[in-house]
N, C-alpha and C positions, 0 to 999 in steps of 0.2 A: 502492497499500499504507499510506503511511505518513498520508495522506486520513482511508482507512476506519478504522485507529487512533484516529486522532483524533476522528474521529464518532463511533465506539462510547466514548470519555472523556465527550465529552458527552451521548449515551443513558445512559449508568451515571448519571449524575446528575439528566438532567430527565425521565428516568423516572420519577423517586421522589418521593414527597410531601414531601420535605424540602426543597426546593426552594422550592416555593410559601411554604411554611412561614417561612424564612429573606427569603424576597422582602417578605412582612406583616412580620416584625420588622423589617428595614433601613428599611424605608420609614417604618413608624410613629417608630421612636427616630427617626430623622434629625429627621424634622416637628416630634417634640414640643421636642427641644433646640434644633431653629430658633427655635421659639415662645416658648420658655423664654430663651435670650440674645438672641433681639428687643427683650424686652421689659424685659431687666435692663441690657443697653447702652445701649436708646434714656432711659432714664429721666433726667429733664432731671438739673443737675450743680445741686448746692445751692450757696448761698452759705458755708458750710463749707467744703466739697470744693472749692470756686473760690480761697477763701482760701489753702488749703494747699496747692496747686497740684495736687495728686490729678488725672492724667489722664483724659479721659474719652474718648480716643480720634479720629480722623479718619472721618468716613463710607465711606470706602474702609476701612479698619483694623476697624471695624464690622460693614460686610457680611462682609469674609472671616472674621471673628469666627464670623456667624450660622450663615453657608453652612458650615461644616466643623466647627461645635460640636459635631455627632456620629462624626464620625471616629474616636470613640478605641470606639463600641462599633462603627463599620462594618468597623473593623479588625480588631477581634476575634472579628469573626462570620466575615469572608474567611479569618481563621487557620483555623477552626472548619473552613470550608468546605475549608481542603487540607489539612489533617489528617486530615479524614474521606473524602476522595478515596482514600485510598490505607490508611488506618485501617480503614476499613469492608470493606475487601477482606482483610486480615488475621483482621480478626473472624467472617466469615461465610461465612471460605474458598476464595472466588472467586479471591484469589492466582494458585491453581494453574491453574485453567484459565484465565487472564488469559493467564500464562506460557507455557500449552502452545500459544494460539491462536497468539499471537506469541512466536514462541523468543529471538525477539532482544530482550534484556529493558530493552536501551538506548532499542528504538523506544519501548514502552510507554512507558519514566520521563518522555521527550522529548516524546511526547502527551499524557499526564496534565500537565508542565511548559507547554503551549501551552495545552493544555482550559482549567485554571486560570484561566494570562493572560486568555481569553476570558469564561469566568464572571467571575471578578474585577471585570472591565469592565462585564460586565453588571448586577451588584449595586453595583456603582459608581453607574451612570445612574440606579438603583431610588431608590438613597440620596441620590443630588442632586437628583433629583427633588420629594422628599418634605420637602426642605431645601428648596430654593431655592424651591419653591412657597409652600410655610406661611411662610419666613422673609421673602419680598418684600411677603408679605401685612401680616404683622407693621409691616413697615420703610414700607411702602407709608402705612400707616395711623397710624402713628407721625410722620410727614412725613419721613421719609429717604429718598434717593434710594437704590431697591434696588440699582442696576447704575451706581455712581459713578464706574466705570471698568474698564478692558482688564483690570488684572491681578484684578480678579474672577475671571474668565473663567482666568486663565492660574491662579489656586488653584483652582478646580472642577475646572482640568482634571490638575492635579497632582494630585486627589483621586481620582482613578481610577487612576494608576499608584502611588497608595501601595497602596489596597485589592487593587489584583492580586499585586504585592509580596508585601507579609502572606499573600496566599493561596497563594504560594509556601515562603514562610518555614516556612508551616504545611506544607507536603507536605514538607519538609525532615524537620521535627521528627517527621511520620508517619511516616516512613521509617525515622529514627534510632531510634523506641519504637513497637514493631509492636504493642502494646498500646494497644488506641485510648483506654480511659478513660483511663487513667496519661500517655500523649500531651495529652487534653485538661486535664485537670487541670494536671500539669507547666508545659504553655503558657499559658494562662490566667492561671495562678499567676504564671508568673513575667513576664508582659506588665502585670499590673494591680494586682500586688499588690509581687514583690521589685524591679521596675526603679525602680518609681515612687518606692519608700524608697532604694535606692539611690542614685538621682541627688538624693536631699535631702540624703541623706548625706554625699555625695560635695562639696556647698555649701560643707561646712566644713573642705575640705581644698584648697587652693589649687590646687598640681597635678592632681588628680581633677577638679575643677571646672573648669580649664584644659583639659586633655589628655583627660579621656576621660570627662565624663558627656553631653558633645554627640555624642558618638560611638553613643550608646547607644539602640536602635530607638527607641522612645518618643521622645526628644528629638531624632531626626533626622526623624520624621513630621511632628511640631509645625513645624520650622524649613522644612521643603519645601512646606508648603501655607503657612504664615504668617509665618514668620520668627520665631518666638518660642519660646523653652526657657523652661522651668518653673527658676524659684527666686529669682520677686520680684527684690531690690536687691543678691545675690548673683549674678543668673541670668549665665552664660557669654556670651561673645559668638555669638549660635547661626551656625550654618554656613547657607550660600549654599542657594540650593533645589536648583540642581545639585549641590552636594558631599553633600546629604544625601539626593540621591538615588543617586548612589553608594555612599553608606552602608548604604540599603536593599538595594538591589541584589546588592553585597557577601553581608550579612548570608543573603540568600535562595540564594544562587552558590553559596559555602561551603557550608551547607546540606543543599542539594538536591543538590550533587556527590556530598559525602559521603556522603550519604543513598542514591545511585544508586548507587555506588562499592560501597555495600555488599549492595545488593538484589543487583545484576549479579553478585557473588562466593558470595552465600550459598547454601546448599541450601533448596529450597520442598519442603516436604511434601504 
């Protein structure tokens, strides 16, 4: 029975035209960012930059940065997918038939979680194919080793996990804010505008810099795949990759759990 519900969630997504449009957007964005960062990060250092001690980055750091450069766009798109997975049901009034066909609502929500992890992994693979193919071509043409170490593969694997977790965060937001348009605007606004500004503001406050900023979703994402947080010279020490993964998983679990509890208890007309 659970398998049939999960299959139904996959069919709801992959029988629409939205899925391949998002797939193309994910692939193109990842490839473009990889090409851009591939050229920027492999510019030969000038005598002035060497004299000033500006870091150029090791081949491993450059490869990781190139292949994960489009991750911000990637997790924003999976965030949108997570919201639309439940938001479209409220918008098109199909949530009633969904719960009538599967009266145990908790089973429906668990199926959505499983399906979103799979969908996030699929889109993650599409994104990584775009970034790795385009980035490797640029790095090779610039005289750099495209795969200087096994840590590159670890960063790519963690990118898949990141995209899946952001999809679950989107699901939680979509459940908590049934209005799909409002959920999309709020979630994207917070992820792309509010959080970066808040992270920057916290760099001017010692306590916030040390104990708050690095636990924000965007900072945790960056630490998870590259071990680098924003903030320049005032940057906080990043979380380890597994601690950052736990932070993102906590956001996803809390939002999904609260949203699921709300959905199970509320009346659906």
